[in-house]
N, C-alpha and C positions, 0 to 999 in steps of 0.2 A: 813245022811239031806236029803232034796230035793231037789232036781237039780233045779225042778223051781223054788225056792226061791231063790237061786245062781245066779242065769242065767235068770233075769227075759226075756220075750219076747220085745223084741226092735221090732217099724217102721223100718221094713229092706231100707230103703228107704234112712235114716239117712246116711248108709255105702255110698252113690253116690255122697255125699258132697262133692264139696273137700274146702281144705284150704282155709278163707276166705285169699285175699291180702295182708293184713298187716300181718297177722304168717306169711306168708310165708317171708316177708321182716324180719319181727325178726328174722327168722331161719337165713337164706341165712346171715343178720350184726352181727348174732353172733360171726360168726369166724373174723370181721373184729375190728378193735383196732382204733376209730377216733382218728385225732389226739387235740392234748391235750390243742396245744398251738394256740388254735380257736374257741371260742365258739359253740357249737353245732346249728347250723339252722335246724328246719327240713321241706321243701317244701313238705313230703310225704303227710299228710291226709287231704282231706279235708272239714276244721273245719272250720267254720268261725272263726276270732279272732277278728273283730272289735268290738268297747263296742253296748250292749244292748241299744236299744233307751230307755229314760228315761219316755218316758209316758206308755209303756207296761208295765217299770217294777212295774209303779204307781198303773195302772190299775189291775196290779197282787195283786199290797199289798193292793189293796183299795174290794177286795172281798173276804176277809179271813173267813169272815161268810158266802158264800155259801157254805163250805164244811161240812156243818151239813146237806145237802139233797144227795139224792143220781142222778147224772146226767142223763139226755138219753141218748142213743144212736145217735138219730136225733141230735142231739143237741137245744141248746139254739133255737130259729125263729130271738132273734136278732142276734144271730153271724151269720143264712144263709143267713141275709136281707145283711148283712156289707159284705159278701163273692157276696154274688148278686150283691150288685152295685159295688164291684172292678168290677163282671168283665161287669161293662157294662157301667166303666169308661175305663179300657183298654183295651178290645176289641169291645167293641158296643155290645155286646150280651145281650137281654132277656133270661134272665131264669130263671127258677121258685122254687122259694126256697123253698119250701115243696117237690118238684118230682123231682129231678135235682140236686141238691144238699147233699153230704155230707161231716161234718167234721169226719178228722181221726185226729190221732194219730202220727203225722206227715207222709210224701210219703212212706217212707219205709216198715211200717208195714203194706200200703195199698195197695202198687203194689205187696207186699208176699200174703196179703187174699184174694186179687181179680183174682188170680188163682186157690185158694180153692175155691171160687165161681163160675165159671165161666169153670172150666176144667172139663172133666168128663174124672178119668183116665185108667176107668174100660173100655172105648171102644180101640177098638185096633189101634192099631198106634197115637195115641194121642199126639197131637207134639203141644207145643212154641215154635215162631221162635223171635229172639234175632238177634239184633244188636252187633256188635262184632269189637274192643272191648267194652266193655260192662258194667253195674254193678249189682256187681257179685248177688244182689237176684234175676234177672227176673230165671237165673240156675237155684238157690234153691227152688225158688217159684215153678217151670215148673217139677221139681223132686222130690220134696215132694206132690206134685198135679198129681203124678204116670203120666205125660206126658213124655214124649224124647224134649231136648232142641234142635236146631239146629239155625246154626248161619247164617248170611251174613254176611260177611266184608267190612269195611269201604275201601273209594278208595283213596290216597291216591292223585293222579291226577285230584282229581273233588270235592278241597276239602272239602276232607275225607267226602262224603257221603254212605250212604251205600249203597251198588250195590246189589238192589233184587234183579236182572236175577238172581242170583245164586238159590235162592232157587226155582226149577223147580215146575211143575204142578202138579205131585201127593203128593207131601211135599204141598204145598198149598192144599190142598185136604184133607187132614189130620190135618192140621190146625186149632186148636181151640181158640190161643191167642194169638197173635201179638204185643212186646215192642218194643216202640216207643220209644227216648230222644232224645228231640230240644227243647233248644239246647243240644248239645252232651256230653255224661263221655264220653272218656276225651278229644273228640276232639274240641266241643266248634263251631258245625257244627248243622246249623239252619236248619229243611228241607223247603223246598220252596213250593209253592199252586200247582204245578202242583205232586211233590212227594203226599201229600197230598191225590189230588186226582185219581193219581194210584194206591196205599193203598185203600184207600176208595170203586175204582172199585173191588178190589182182592175182599175186604172183602167182600162186597153184590155177589160177583161170591162165594165164597165159606161157608161164612157165620161167619166168628171169629172176635173174638172182636179186637180190637185194646184199649191199652191202650197205652194213651201217657205220659211219664214221663215230669214235664215241672218244674223244681224245679230251675234250672236254668234262667229261664225267664226275671226277672228283672235287670241281670247284664249281658251289652251287650255295645258294639264298637263301632255301625255303629249308622247312625240317624234315621234306622227302627227299630221299635222295632222285636224284635223275634215275628213270628204268631203262634201262638197258634190252637193244632188240633182240639179247639172244635171255633175258628174262621175261619180257612180252610173252616171248614164241613159247615158253616153258608154263607162262599160266596162262596161253591157250591151248596144252595142250599137245604143241607140237616140240617135244624132246628131243626128236632128232637133229633140231634146226635146218630144216629139207629147205632148199637154195637161200641159205642165210649167212651171211659173213660178218660179224662184227671185230670192227678194227679198233683196239687200247693203244696207246701212249703213253711213256715217264715221263716226257718230255713237260706237259703242266702239271703232271697228278705229283713228280719227286721232282720240278725246277734243275731238271737234265738234259736238257735238250739237243747236250754238241754229244751226250753220249750214245743218241740216234738210237733205242730202244722199243719194240713195244709188240704189241703180238697181237695173232686175226687166232679169232674161236668159229665156229658153226660147225657145220653139214661137215660131216666125213668125206662123202666122193670129190667134193670141191675141195678141201682140205688138201686129199691125196693129190689130186694133178696140181693145185695148186705150187706143193715139195716139188712137185716133179721139174715144173716152170723154173722155181726156184735154182733147184738145181743146176738147170741148164745155167740159168741166168750170174749163177756165180754169188749168191744173197747168204751166206751163211755168214750170223753175226762172228765178229769178234769172241774169242774165247774170257778176257776182262773184262769186258762187255756184259758178257753173260752170266760171270760170279758178280759182276754189282748188281745188275738186274734181282737176282734170285734176293739178293740184302733189300732191292727197294722192295720186292713184291710183298717180301715175310714182314717188312712194319708197318704200317699205318700211325704211330704218332707223327710223323715229321708231316704225314698227309693233311693232319687234320691242322697240325699247325699252320701249315700253306693256306686253309683254305679259310684259318680265319683270319690270319692278315687279309686277304684278299676278300673279306667278308665288312674287315673297318677301312679299309681306303674303299668300298663300294658305297658303306655308311655316310662316309665324309665328303663324297665329290659328286653323288646323285644327286642331291639335295641342289647342290651349290647351282651345279649348271640345270637342273629344272626350273630355276627360275628364269633362263631366256631360252632354253632347249629345249624340244616335246621329245621328253626321256622318263625313264623308268627303271629300277632294278630289274632284269632280267631276271630268269628265273636260273642259270647257268650261268658258268665261262666268263670271260673273262673283259668281257668286250662292253661298251656300252653302244647302242646303237638310236645313235640320237636325231631327231629329223629338226635341220636350220629353217634361219626365218628366211623368207623368200623364193625357197627351193632350189639357191642353186649351191651346190654343194661345192664344186672345183671353186667358185669365184670366194665361198666362204673360207676354203680352207686355205687357198692363197693368199686373202687379206689377216686371214689369221695369222701368218706364218712371214707376214710381212710386218704387220704391228707386236706382233708380243711374242715373235720365235718360237711357237709352238706349231708340232708338226699335227697333222690328223690326215686319217684316208678318207677322201673322198667316194662316198659309199657307192657312185655310178662308177667306179670302176672296177668292183665286186660285183658288178651285174651282166647282163646281157638283157639287152630289150627284147619285150616274147610277150606276146599277149597285147600287142599295141603299148605295152611300157617300159622301162626298168625301173622293177623298182627301189634299185639304190639310191636314185635320183631324190636329191634334196636330202640326204639323211651322209652325216659322218659316222664313222668306224673310230672308235677310242679304247687299243688297248690300254687298261692300266696295269702293265704288268712292272715299273718302276716302282721305286720302295714310296710311304706311305709321304711323306712330306715332299714327295715329287710333285707326286700325282696334285695332291691338293694345291698347291701352286700353282700347275697347271689347269686345274679348277677354275680358280681368279682370275687367271691370264682371262679364261673365257669367260667367265660371267662380264669379265669388265668390257672383255671387247664384245660380246653379244648387247651389251645397253649400248654400244655407239654405233652397234650396225647397222648400214644402210644398205640394202638389199638394192644392185642395181635394176 
């Protein structure tokens, strides 16, 4: 038998990918027997659990007949115009619907695909810079584009702001793409204007593209809404959004993770090339999803109600958890990023599951060792995505657990 038939040549870069955090969590928990006296509660996965808005479901069902035609990759003009109208209301931005906006099938696939569009993996030393801890798609996208991911750690002493000074000049000179996440996953930190100004200056100097992941932008706890990268650019006189692409999703904003709908907006030259890539990649948005997305972007009432529900949960849960954990209300997002007694996040998570049947995500699984440390070590991520009563019950169990927890 021909060995080439039985052993096909695969992309060797696939071997560079690490197991996804939830697969690693499944493996860690496979040796744990949860306490059957408690019903299971998971705070591990950041999947919205609030009900999908009726107006989105109605728009989806009303457009069934649209399935008889192929959708265009650029999306229908009515969708791009609805997105631009939202950007105007939310950030005061004037964005060209024909050149500066592109609908995408959720921010996850777009974050990955952008790296394949803008990174020249054949260039020696090609580098992608990422925050640390981080959304694992950033690393995978960099590796499969042929680049080396380099990490800048978040700083607990500065409200988990990323310490970009950890990246030296030689690394910036090799950088082709920078991922930022604001509000941050898992820290909830929001980037201020001065941080954006510094990153824009670096982008101008070294020529790299900035990919701004903003999928948590509509869940926040301060009076002032989080700043967008696009908004920061406009305030700084960068109305062309040069070398900047922002990613926004309906998943968290509108509680429709199954819809797989979002958009990218920014530098028209990059959007043009991204559209070309996506045309060949086959990334056109389902016509029903487009119709539902128009309804979602045109309505803000359900977004306000959703935000208030998160605010209620965080107000109830955070003080309870703060009695035994190093945790405080984040700027935004739906995660609590908590320090655990003793500093062993994996042992803490396993014992919590065994004793109280509550699942959380060890922070070390969301980060890589960089600059001598893994910035996720000693922390856990808790996703407060379930209904308030369930989140409150989980917090009460964690509170009881921490009172008796004995670090190894």
